[in-house]
C-alpha atoms as an extended CHARMM CRD file, in Angstrom:
* protein
*
        52  EXT
         1         1  MET       CA             -8.3700000000       -5.5940000000      -39.1310000000  PROA      1               0.0000000000
         2         2  SER       CA             -5.6870000000       -2.3880000000      -39.5640000000  PROA      2               0.0000000000
         3         3  ILE       CA             -7.1570000000       -1.6220000000      -35.4840000000  PROA      3               0.0000000000
         4         4  LEU       CA             -4.7200000000       -4.3180000000      -34.1740000000  PROA      4               0.0000000000
         5         5  ALA       CA             -1.4820000000       -2.6550000000      -35.4480000000  PROA      5               0.0000000000
         6         6  TYR       CA             -2.7980000000        0.3590000000      -32.9720000000  PROA      6               0.0000000000
         7         7  LEU       CA             -4.2510000000       -2.5250000000      -30.1270000000  PROA      7               0.0000000000
         8         8  ILE       CA             -1.4020000000       -4.5060000000      -29.5990000000  PROA      8               0.0000000000
         9         9  PRO       CA              1.3970000000       -1.8070000000      -29.5280000000  PROA      9               0.0000000000
        10        10  ILE       CA             -1.0150000000       -0.0080000000      -26.9820000000  PROA      10              0.0000000000
        11        11  SER       CA             -1.6900000000       -3.6570000000      -24.8500000000  PROA      11              0.0000000000
        12        12  LEU       CA              2.0740000000       -3.8940000000      -24.7360000000  PROA      12              0.0000000000
        13        13  VAL       CA              3.1240000000       -0.4390000000      -23.2300000000  PROA      13              0.0000000000
        14        14  LEU       CA              0.1200000000       -1.1540000000      -20.6300000000  PROA      14              0.0000000000
        15        15  GLY       CA              1.7580000000       -4.5350000000      -20.1310000000  PROA      15              0.0000000000
        16        16  GLY       CA              4.8160000000       -3.2900000000      -19.4120000000  PROA      16              0.0000000000
        17        17  VAL       CA              3.9920000000       -0.3520000000      -17.2310000000  PROA      17              0.0000000000
        18        18  GLY       CA              2.6300000000       -2.8330000000      -15.2390000000  PROA      18              0.0000000000
        19        19  LEU       CA              5.4270000000       -4.4140000000      -14.5850000000  PROA      19              0.0000000000
        20        20  LEU       CA              7.3080000000       -2.3230000000      -14.3480000000  PROA      20              0.0000000000
        21        21  ALA       CA              5.5110000000        0.0070000000      -11.0730000000  PROA      21              0.0000000000
        22        22  PHE       CA              5.3830000000       -4.0210000000       -9.5990000000  PROA      22              0.0000000000
        23        23  VAL       CA              9.4240000000       -3.8970000000       -9.6490000000  PROA      23              0.0000000000
        24        24  TYR       CA              9.3280000000       -0.4710000000       -8.5110000000  PROA      24              0.0000000000
        25        25  THR       CA              7.5290000000       -1.4220000000       -5.6180000000  PROA      25              0.0000000000
        26        26  VAL       CA              9.2800000000       -4.6390000000       -4.9600000000  PROA      26              0.0000000000
        27        27  ARG       CA             12.8630000000       -2.6780000000       -4.9760000000  PROA      27              0.0000000000
        28        28  SER       CA             11.3840000000        0.0060000000       -2.6390000000  PROA      28              0.0000000000
        29        29  ASN       CA             10.7200000000       -2.5200000000        0.5240000000  PROA      29              0.0000000000
        30        30  GLN       CA              6.4200000000       -2.0470000000       -0.1230000000  PROA      30              0.0000000000
        31        31  TYR       CA              5.8850000000       -5.9830000000        0.6010000000  PROA      31              0.0000000000
        32        32  ASP       CA              8.5730000000       -6.3040000000        3.6700000000  PROA      32              0.0000000000
        33        33  ASP       CA              5.6160000000       -6.6930000000        6.1760000000  PROA      33              0.0000000000
        34        34  PRO       CA              2.7080000000       -9.1800000000        4.9780000000  PROA      34              0.0000000000
        35        35  ASP       CA              2.4570000000      -11.0880000000        8.0970000000  PROA      35              0.0000000000
        36        36  GLY       CA              2.2970000000       -8.2980000000       10.4120000000  PROA      36              0.0000000000
        37        37  ASP       CA             -0.7030000000       -6.5910000000        9.6110000000  PROA      37              0.0000000000
        38        38  ALA       CA             -2.5990000000      -10.3360000000       10.9330000000  PROA      38              0.0000000000
        39        39  GLN       CA             -1.0570000000      -10.3840000000       13.9560000000  PROA      39              0.0000000000
        40        40  ARG       CA             -1.4230000000       -6.6810000000       14.9260000000  PROA      40              0.0000000000
        41        41  ILE       CA             -5.0280000000       -6.8830000000       14.1520000000  PROA      41              0.0000000000
        42        42  LEU       CA             -5.7470000000       -9.6400000000       15.7310000000  PROA      42              0.0000000000
        43        43  SER       CA             -3.6300000000       -8.3570000000       19.0840000000  PROA      43              0.0000000000
        44        44  ASP       CA             -5.3240000000       -7.4610000000       22.1670000000  PROA      44              0.0000000000
        45        45  GLU       CA             -2.2730000000       -4.9960000000       22.8380000000  PROA      45              0.0000000000
        46        46  TRP       CA             -3.0440000000       -1.8700000000       22.5190000000  PROA      46              0.0000000000
        47        47  ASP       CA              0.1670000000        0.3440000000       20.4730000000  PROA      47              0.0000000000
        48        48  ASP       CA             -0.0350000000        4.4680000000       21.3960000000  PROA      48              0.0000000000
        49        49  HSD       CA              2.7610000000        5.3210000000       20.0060000000  PROA      49              0.0000000000
        50        50  PRO       CA              3.6050000000        3.1890000000       16.7540000000  PROA      50              0.0000000000
        51        51  ARG       CA              6.8430000000        3.2590000000       14.6690000000  PROA      51              0.0000000000
        52        52  PRO       CA              6.2250000000        5.5170000000       11.4030000000  PROA      52              0.0000000000
C-alpha cells in the first residue's frame, strides 16, 4: 500500500502536465482550421504556392 503514496502524486503531476500542454496548444491557435485540411484534400485544384 505504500506504493500508492508514490503513484498518486506522480499520476496527478503527469495529468497536470497533459492539461497544461492542451491549454498551451489551444491558446496558440493550433486547432484553428479543422475543416480546411479536409476540404483541401478533396479539391481537384492544385496550389503551387501554399501559404506558410
